[in-house]
C-alpha positions as CSV (number, residue, x, y, z in Angstrom):
1,M,130.5,134.0,94.4
2,A,129.9,131.8,91.4
3,R,129.8,133.6,88.1
4,S,126.3,134.1,86.8
5,S,127.4,134.8,83.0
6,Y,129.7,132.5,81.2
7,L,130.2,130.2,78.5
8,F,129.9,126.3,79.4
9,T,131.0,123.6,76.7
10,S,130.1,120.0,76.7
11,E,130.4,117.0,74.6
12,S,128.9,113.9,73.1
13,V,129.6,110.7,71.3
14,S,127.3,108.7,69.0
15,E,126.7,104.8,69.8
16,G,129.1,104.0,66.7
17,H,132.2,106.2,68.4
18,P,134.7,102.9,69.1
19,D,134.6,103.6,73.0
20,K,130.9,103.6,72.7
21,V,130.7,100.3,70.7
22,C,132.9,99.1,73.3
23,D,130.5,100.3,76.5
24,R,127.5,98.8,74.4
25,I,129.3,95.6,74.2
26,S,130.3,95.0,77.6
27,D,126.9,96.1,78.9
28,E,125.0,93.4,76.6
29,V,127.2,91.1,77.9
30,V,125.9,92.3,81.6
31,D,122.4,91.9,80.5
32,L,122.9,88.3,78.7
33,F,124.0,87.0,82.1
34,F,121.3,88.6,84.2
35,R,118.9,86.7,81.2
36,E,120.8,83.4,81.1
37,A,121.1,83.1,85.0
38,A,117.3,84.0,85.2
39,K,116.6,81.3,82.5
40,A,118.4,78.8,84.6
41,G,116.6,79.6,88.0
42,M,119.7,81.3,89.6
43,D,119.5,84.2,92.1
44,A,120.1,87.5,90.1
45,S,121.9,88.8,93.5
46,Q,124.7,86.4,92.9
47,V,125.4,87.5,89.3
48,R,128.8,89.0,89.0
49,V,129.9,90.7,85.9
50,A,133.2,92.7,85.0
51,C,133.6,93.1,81.3
52,E,136.1,95.1,79.2
53,T,135.9,95.4,75.5
54,L,138.7,96.4,72.7
55,A,137.9,97.0,69.6
56,T,139.9,97.9,66.4
57,T,140.0,97.0,62.5
58,N,137.6,94.0,62.4
59,R,139.0,92.6,66.0
60,V,136.7,92.6,68.8
61,V,138.3,91.5,72.2
62,I,135.9,90.7,75.1
63,A,137.9,90.2,78.5
64,G,137.0,90.1,82.3
65,E,135.4,88.1,84.9
66,V,132.1,86.7,85.9
67,R,130.8,84.4,88.1
68,T,127.3,82.3,87.1
69,S,126.3,78.5,87.3
70,L,125.9,78.8,83.6
71,D,128.0,76.6,81.3
72,D,130.9,78.5,80.1
73,K,131.5,77.1,76.9
74,T,127.8,77.8,76.0
75,M,128.4,81.3,77.4
76,K,131.5,82.2,75.1
77,S,129.5,81.3,71.9
78,K,126.6,83.4,73.4
79,V,128.9,86.4,74.4
80,K,130.1,86.3,70.5
81,S,126.8,86.2,69.1
82,A,125.6,89.4,71.4
83,A,128.5,91.3,70.8
84,R,128.1,90.6,67.0
85,K,123.7,91.4,67.5
86,A,125.1,94.9,69.1
87,I,127.7,96.0,66.3
88,R,124.9,95.2,63.8
89,S,122.3,97.1,65.5
90,I,124.8,99.9,65.5
91,G,125.1,99.8,62.0
92,Y,128.4,98.6,60.9
93,E,129.1,96.8,57.8
94,Q,131.4,98.0,56.3
95,D,135.0,96.6,55.1
96,G,137.1,97.6,58.2
97,F,134.3,96.8,60.5
98,H,131.6,94.3,60.0
99,W,129.4,92.7,62.4
100,K,129.9,89.2,60.5
101,K,133.4,89.5,59.5
102,A,135.1,90.9,63.0
103,K,136.9,88.2,64.7
104,I,135.7,88.2,68.1
105,D,137.8,86.7,71.3
106,V,136.4,85.9,74.6
107,L,138.4,86.3,77.7
108,L,136.1,86.0,80.5
109,H,137.6,84.1,83.4
110,P,135.8,83.2,87.3
111,Q,135.7,86.4,89.7
112,S,138.5,86.2,92.1
113,A,137.8,84.3,95.2
114,H,139.1,86.9,97.1
115,I,137.4,89.9,95.6
116,A,134.3,87.5,96.2
117,Q,134.8,87.3,99.9
118,G,134.5,91.2,100.6
119,V,131.7,91.7,98.6
120,D,129.2,88.5,99.3
121,A,127.1,88.6,102.5
122,G,127.8,85.9,105.3
123,A,127.3,84.7,108.7
124,G,126.1,88.1,110.5
125,K,128.0,90.3,107.3
126,D,126.0,92.3,104.7
127,E,127.1,92.3,101.2
128,G,129.7,94.6,101.0
129,A,131.1,97.4,98.2
130,G,132.4,95.4,95.3
131,D,135.4,98.1,95.4
132,Q,136.5,101.6,97.1
133,G,135.3,104.4,95.4
134,I,134.1,108.0,95.6
135,M,130.8,108.5,93.4
136,F,128.8,111.8,92.6
137,G,125.3,112.9,91.9
138,Y,123.9,115.8,90.3
139,A,120.5,117.8,89.8
140,C,119.7,121.3,88.1
141,K,116.8,122.9,86.9
142,E,118.2,123.8,83.5
143,T,116.5,121.2,81.5
144,P,113.1,119.2,81.7
145,D,115.3,116.3,82.9
146,L,116.8,118.3,85.6
147,M,120.6,117.8,83.6
148,P,123.0,120.6,82.8
149,A,122.0,121.9,79.2
150,P,125.3,121.6,77.7
151,I,125.4,117.7,77.7
152,Y,121.9,117.3,77.4
153,Y,121.5,118.7,74.1
154,S,124.9,117.5,73.0
155,H,123.1,114.1,73.6
156,K,120.1,115.0,72.1
157,I,121.5,115.8,68.4
158,L,123.2,112.9,68.4
159,E,120.3,110.4,69.5
160,V,117.8,112.3,66.9
161,L,120.6,111.9,64.3
162,T,120.9,108.5,64.9
163,A,117.3,108.1,64.7
164,A,117.1,109.1,61.8
165,R,119.7,107.6,60.1
166,K,118.6,104.3,61.4
167,A,114.9,105.2,59.7
168,G,116.5,106.2,56.4
169,E,115.0,109.8,56.8
170,R,116.3,113.0,56.0
171,N,118.9,112.0,53.7
172,C,120.6,110.8,57.1
173,E,120.8,107.4,55.6
174,K,123.7,109.3,53.7
175,L,125.5,109.6,57.4
176,G,127.6,106.6,59.0
177,P,127.5,105.4,62.7
178,D,130.3,107.4,63.9
179,A,129.5,110.9,65.2
180,K,130.5,113.2,68.0
181,S,129.0,116.4,69.0
182,Q,129.7,119.5,71.2
183,V,127.6,122.2,72.1
184,T,129.0,125.8,74.0
185,V,125.9,127.2,75.9
186,K,125.6,130.4,77.0
187,Y,124.6,131.7,80.7
188,E,123.4,135.1,81.5
189,N,122.0,135.4,85.1
190,G,122.8,131.6,86.1
191,K,120.4,130.4,83.5
192,P,121.2,129.1,79.9
193,V,119.8,131.3,76.6
194,G,121.5,130.3,73.9
195,V,124.4,128.6,71.9
196,T,127.4,130.1,70.6
197,Q,129.1,127.4,69.1
198,I,127.9,123.9,67.8
199,V,130.5,121.2,66.6
200,L,129.4,118.3,64.7
201,S,131.8,115.7,63.4
202,T,129.7,112.7,61.2
203,Q,131.0,109.7,59.7
204,H,129.5,109.9,56.1
205,L,129.5,107.0,53.4
206,D,129.8,108.9,49.9
207,P,133.6,110.1,50.1
208,K,132.3,112.5,47.7
209,L,130.1,114.5,50.6
210,T,131.6,117.7,51.5
211,S,131.3,119.5,54.8
212,K,129.2,121.8,53.4
213,D,127.1,118.8,52.2
214,V,126.6,117.1,55.7
215,Q,125.7,120.8,57.2
216,K,122.7,121.1,54.6
217,I,121.7,117.2,56.2
218,V,122.2,118.1,60.1
219,E,121.8,121.9,60.4
220,P,117.5,121.5,60.1
221,I,117.9,119.0,62.6
222,I,120.0,120.3,65.2
223,R,118.1,123.8,64.8
224,E,115.0,121.9,65.7
225,T,116.6,119.9,68.6
226,L,117.7,123.0,70.6
227,P,115.1,125.4,72.6
228,A,113.5,127.7,70.2
229,G,115.5,130.9,70.1
230,W,118.7,129.2,71.0
231,I,120.3,129.6,67.6
232,S,121.2,133.1,66.0
233,K,122.6,134.7,63.3
234,D,125.9,134.9,65.8
235,T,126.1,131.1,66.4
236,V,129.4,129.4,64.7
237,W,129.3,126.2,63.2
238,H,131.7,124.0,62.7
239,V,130.4,120.7,60.8
240,N,132.9,118.4,59.9
241,P,135.8,120.7,60.2
242,T,138.7,118.7,59.2
243,G,137.0,117.3,55.7
244,A,136.1,113.9,54.5
245,F,135.5,111.3,57.5
246,V,134.3,108.2,55.9
247,I,136.7,105.8,57.9
248,G,135.3,105.8,61.0
249,G,134.4,103.4,64.1
250,P,136.9,100.9,65.4
251,D,138.4,100.7,61.8
252,G,139.6,104.4,62.3
253,D,140.7,104.6,65.8
254,A,140.6,101.8,68.7
255,G,138.0,101.5,71.0
256,L,138.0,100.8,74.8
257,T,135.4,100.3,77.3
258,G,135.2,103.1,79.6
259,R,137.1,106.0,78.2
260,K,134.1,108.4,77.9
261,I,133.2,108.9,81.6
262,I,132.3,112.7,81.4
263,V,130.1,112.2,78.4
264,D,128.4,109.3,80.5
265,T,127.9,111.6,83.2
266,Y,127.1,115.2,83.4
267,G,129.4,116.7,81.0
268,G,132.0,118.4,83.1
269,A,129.5,120.5,84.6
270,A,129.4,118.3,88.3
271,P,132.6,116.0,89.7
272,H,132.9,112.9,88.7
273,G,134.6,109.6,90.9
274,G,136.7,108.2,88.3
275,G,135.0,104.8,87.6
276,A,133.6,104.2,84.6
277,F,129.7,102.3,84.6
278,S,129.9,100.0,81.5
279,G,130.6,96.5,81.7
280,K,129.8,96.2,85.5
281,D,126.8,94.7,87.1
282,P,125.5,96.6,90.2
283,T,127.8,95.1,93.2
284,K,130.1,97.2,91.5
285,V,129.3,100.8,93.4
286,D,130.9,102.7,90.7
287,R,127.9,102.0,88.7
288,S,125.4,101.9,91.4
289,A,125.9,104.4,93.7
290,A,126.7,106.8,91.5
291,Y,122.9,106.0,89.9
292,A,122.0,106.3,93.8
293,A,123.5,109.6,93.9
294,R,122.2,111.0,90.8
295,Y,118.7,109.6,92.4
296,L,119.2,111.3,95.6
297,A,120.2,114.6,94.2
298,K,117.2,114.9,91.4
299,N,114.7,114.1,93.8
300,V,116.0,117.0,96.4
301,V,116.0,119.6,92.8
302,A,112.6,118.1,91.9
303,A,111.2,118.4,95.3
304,G,111.7,122.1,95.1
305,L,114.3,122.4,97.9
306,A,117.0,123.4,95.8
307,E,117.9,125.0,92.5
308,R,120.9,122.8,92.0
309,C,122.3,119.6,94.4
310,T,125.5,117.7,94.3
311,I,125.7,114.6,96.3
312,Q,128.9,112.5,96.9
313,L,129.1,109.0,98.5
314,S,132.1,107.1,99.3
315,Y,132.7,103.4,100.1
316,A,135.4,100.6,101.1
317,I,135.7,97.3,99.5
318,G,133.9,94.9,101.4
319,V,132.2,97.5,103.7
320,S,128.2,97.9,103.7
321,K,127.8,101.3,104.6
322,P,129.1,104.2,103.1
323,L,131.7,105.8,104.6
324,S,130.4,109.4,103.8
325,V,127.1,111.5,102.7
326,Y,128.1,114.9,101.4
327,V,125.5,117.3,99.9
328,D,126.3,120.7,98.5
329,L,123.1,122.6,97.8
330,H,125.5,125.2,95.6
331,G,123.8,128.5,97.8
332,T,120.6,127.6,96.4
333,G,118.7,125.6,99.2
334,T,115.5,126.7,99.5
335,G,113.2,127.1,102.8
336,K,114.3,124.8,105.9
337,A,117.0,122.9,103.4
338,D,120.0,122.7,104.6
339,E,123.4,120.4,103.3
340,A,123.9,119.2,106.8
341,K,119.7,118.3,107.5
342,L,119.5,116.5,103.8
343,E,123.3,114.4,104.6
344,K,121.0,113.2,108.1
345,V,118.1,112.5,106.3
346,L,119.2,110.9,102.9
347,P,120.7,107.8,104.1
348,E,117.4,107.6,106.2
349,I,115.0,107.5,103.3
350,M,117.1,105.5,101.0
351,D,119.5,102.3,102.2
352,L,122.5,103.5,100.6
353,S,124.2,99.6,101.4
354,P,125.1,98.1,98.3
355,R,122.5,95.8,98.7
356,G,119.9,98.8,99.8
357,I,120.3,100.3,96.4
358,R,120.4,97.5,93.9
359,T,116.9,96.6,95.8
360,H,115.8,100.1,96.0
361,L,116.4,100.7,92.3
362,S,115.8,97.2,91.1
363,L,119.2,97.1,89.5
364,N,119.6,93.1,89.3
365,K,117.7,93.4,85.8
366,P,119.4,93.3,81.6
367,I,118.7,96.8,81.9
368,Y,122.1,97.8,81.0
369,A,122.7,97.9,77.2
370,R,120.5,101.0,76.5
371,T,122.8,103.3,79.0
372,S,125.7,102.8,76.8
373,A,125.4,105.5,74.7
374,Y,123.7,109.5,75.0
375,G,124.1,109.0,78.5
376,H,123.1,107.4,81.6
377,F,121.5,110.4,83.2
378,G,118.7,112.7,82.2
379,R,116.7,109.6,80.2
380,K,112.8,108.4,80.8
381,A,112.5,105.9,83.1
382,S,111.0,102.8,81.8
383,R,108.6,100.3,82.7
384,D,110.6,97.2,82.8
385,G,113.1,98.8,85.2
386,G,115.6,100.7,82.9
387,F,116.4,104.3,84.0
388,S,114.8,103.5,87.3
389,W,117.5,105.8,88.9
390,E,115.3,109.0,87.3
391,K,112.4,108.5,88.8
392,T,111.5,111.6,91.3
393,D,109.3,108.9,93.8
394,L,111.2,110.1,96.7
395,V,109.7,113.7,96.5
396,P,106.9,113.0,99.1
397,A,109.3,111.4,101.7
398,L,111.8,114.3,101.3
399,K,109.7,116.9,102.0
400,K,108.1,115.3,105.3
401,A,111.5,114.7,106.6
402,I,112.5,118.4,105.8
403,A,108.9,119.9,107.0
């Protein structure tokens, strides 16, 4: 039987964290290729991008494979421009990492023909998955957006602080782009009821600022971000616990695309298949099927069929349909809902082929840069198709199928 009273911790990192800088640049490249393909009249479903980024002291290396009909020389220049704009938007104008001064190398090459033959549709063959792998989706009733509380509030703390920094509000202009948060949540009878430990390490621009000075800036904002009553006199604060944090971002530590996969998903509260999301077009099921699994799990919980839901999908490269669909309601299923029935129903109400997922969720669009920080899940669906996997529009179909 699952424990009902315990502590659980999750962390988040800001958009200025070195790895997140790389995720942002890689996703900007995906968006760029979708936008430029549309301008050229190219079929968006034919865009292929698998982009990795490395960032260190005033150096950015962008490598990977792409497939479009666009001019390579022109796109190389546009990729560099997109990277500089991303770095500038994040806020890096420091000596060791500056959006204008950093040297940027673009080493993108054409997609492997052997990968393409497995993914592309052909005579009597639907589009296959871009790789093998397992993907997980999860939802629970701990927060309004049906996310685990520890990761949800770890993200929110950094989101709010970043917005205040960029707006120059509440002394947050004294902070830098690089930051990490961590929240330890106390559960009683399976429900989150408070926070026992709060960790925040944030870059600051004035080397004279002490940890106490930084805490005076951030504590009021953190208190407003967490639910009322969650912070008590017994809550322990760790703000810049090592002291000065002036050298930050890729100048302080090298960054790579895809190193924050638990931050990107459920903060360790649910399984992860192992594949990163950023820098990949949606033919890569590491990304699109993880979005589909979250979409299905969220709709199961939103439909009132369970308090918690984990879904696993598995794929083989070049094969269209998922090899397996697994559902776990963690003993919280209600009414007629059970795992075996949902495993049968879910593929009937949503086409889980790579093409079906991209079509259902409208993924062949430049909507990915915004996912690169503060989590791919638990966000608000937008009118232009961003975070479409956060919609709960399958609820009526699910209720009807389970009835």
